[in-house]
C-alpha positions in Angstrom: 5.5 -18.5 -9.5 5.7 -14.6 -8.0 3.9 -14.0 -4.9 3.0 -10.5 -4.0 2.0 -9.5 -0.5 1.8 -6.4 1.5 3.6 -5.2 4.9 2.7 -2.5 6.8 5.2 -1.2 9.7 4.8 1.6 12.4 8.4 2.3 14.1 9.6 4.8 16.5 12.7 6.7 16.9 12.6 8.8 19.8 9.3 11.1 19.6 9.0 10.5 16.0 6.8 7.6 14.2 7.0 6.4 10.9 4.1 4.4 9.2 4.9 2.7 6.0 3.4 0.1 3.6 5.5 -2.1 1.2 4.6 -4.3 -1.6 6.8 -7.4 -1.8 7.3 -10.3 -4.2 8.3 -13.1 -2.0 7.8 -15.6 -5.0 10.0 -16.9 -7.8 10.0 -15.0 -11.0 8.9 -11.7 -11.7 5.3 -10.5 -11.0 3.7 -8.3 -13.7 1.1 -5.7 -12.9 -2.2 -5.9 -14.8 -4.3 -3.5 -12.6 -3.5 -1.7 -9.4 -6.1 0.7 -7.6 -7.1 2.0 -4.2 -10.7 1.9 -3.0 -11.4 4.6 -0.2 -14.8 6.3 0.8 -16.8 4.3 -1.9 -14.1 5.5 -4.5 -11.8 3.9 -6.7 -8.1 5.7 -7.2 -5.4 4.9 -9.4 -2.4 3.4 -7.4 -0.5 6.5 -7.2 0.0 7.4 -3.7 0.9 10.9 -3.9 -2.4 11.7 -5.9 -4.5 9.4 -3.7 -3.5 11.2 -0.4 -3.8 14.6 -2.0 -7.6 13.6 -3.2 -8.8 11.5 -0.3 -6.8 12.5 2.9 -5.7 16.1 2.0 -5.2 17.3 5.4 -2.6 14.6 6.5 0.2 16.8 5.7 -1.0 19.2 8.5 -0.2 16.4 11.0 3.2 14.8 9.3 5.2 14.4 6.2 5.1 11.9 3.5 8.7 10.5 3.1 8.1 8.2 0.4 5.2 8.1 -2.4 5.1 5.8 -5.0 2.9 4.6 -7.9 2.4 1.4 -9.7 1.1 1.1 -13.3 -0.2 -1.6 -15.5 2.9 -3.5 -17.1 5.1 -2.4 -14.2 6.9 -5.5 -12.6 8.4 -6.4 -9.4 11.3 -9.0 -9.5 11.5 -11.9 -7.2 12.6 -10.6 -3.6 11.7 -7.2 -4.7 10.4 -4.8 -2.1 8.8 -1.3 -2.8 7.6 0.9 -0.3 4.4 2.4 -1.5 4.4 5.2 1.1 6.3 6.3 4.4 4.6 8.8 6.6 6.6 10.4 9.4 4.9 12.2 12.5 5.6 13.3 16.1 4.1 11.2 18.4 1.7 14.2 19.8 -0.2 13.8 16.4 -1.2 10.3 17.0 -4.6 11.1 18.0 -5.1 13.6 15.4 -3.9 11.4 12.9 -6.5 8.4 14.1 -9.3 11.0 14.4 -8.7 12.1 11.1 -8.5 8.8 9.2 -11.2 7.4 11.5 -9.0 4.4 12.7 -7.7 3.3 16.0 -4.3 3.8 16.8 -2.9 0.5 15.5 -3.3 2.3 12.0 -5.5 -0.1 10.3 -5.8 1.6 6.8 -8.8 3.4 5.9 -8.7 2.2 2.5 -7.9 -1.1 0.5 -5.2 -1.7 -2.3 -5.9 -4.0 -4.8 -3.3 -5.3 -7.3 -4.0 -7.9 -10.0 -0.7 -9.4 -11.6 0.5 -12.0 -13.6 3.5 -14.3 -14.3 5.5 -14.9 -17.6 3.1 -18.1 -17.8 -0.1 -16.1 -18.1 -1.1 -17.3 -14.4 -3.1 -14.4 -12.7 -3.6 -13.7 -9.2 -5.3 -11.0 -7.0 -4.3 -9.6 -3.5 -5.6 -6.8 -1.4 -4.5 -5.0 1.8 -7.3 -6.0 3.8 -7.0 -9.5 3.4 -4.1 -12.0 4.9 -3.1 -15.4 3.4 -2.5 -16.4 -0.4 -3.4 -14.4 -3.2 -6.4 -15.3 -5.1 -5.7 -17.0 -8.5 -7.9 -15.8 -11.1 -9.2 -17.4 -14.1 -8.3 -14.9 -16.9 
């Protein structure tokens, strides 16, 4: 059974910070993506991190630089033990307050958006995960 989960990380090297969010399959067998979306500011976006950040938070690049941007579409899969970095954003520590203020978050960087993924196994079992919830994926009936 596949088991997807999100992981966010804020790391520092000298005065440069990197914030990233990853999607991991910690289960057995591939996770087949049924739907993937981002909800921010009462709008729904496809899970294409490049297009999402350009549309929802266009000024972020004034404060730092995206190192990785990934998209996930219906039909994509994640193998067992596979991790995909959805985005990695690098910035100088003197921009921390500006970024937090722009995103409307505290400096612990709780994301101001929610990533929701529905996925299935090879045996037609289906689950939903979202980046705002901790714990086990929610099993779906369909």
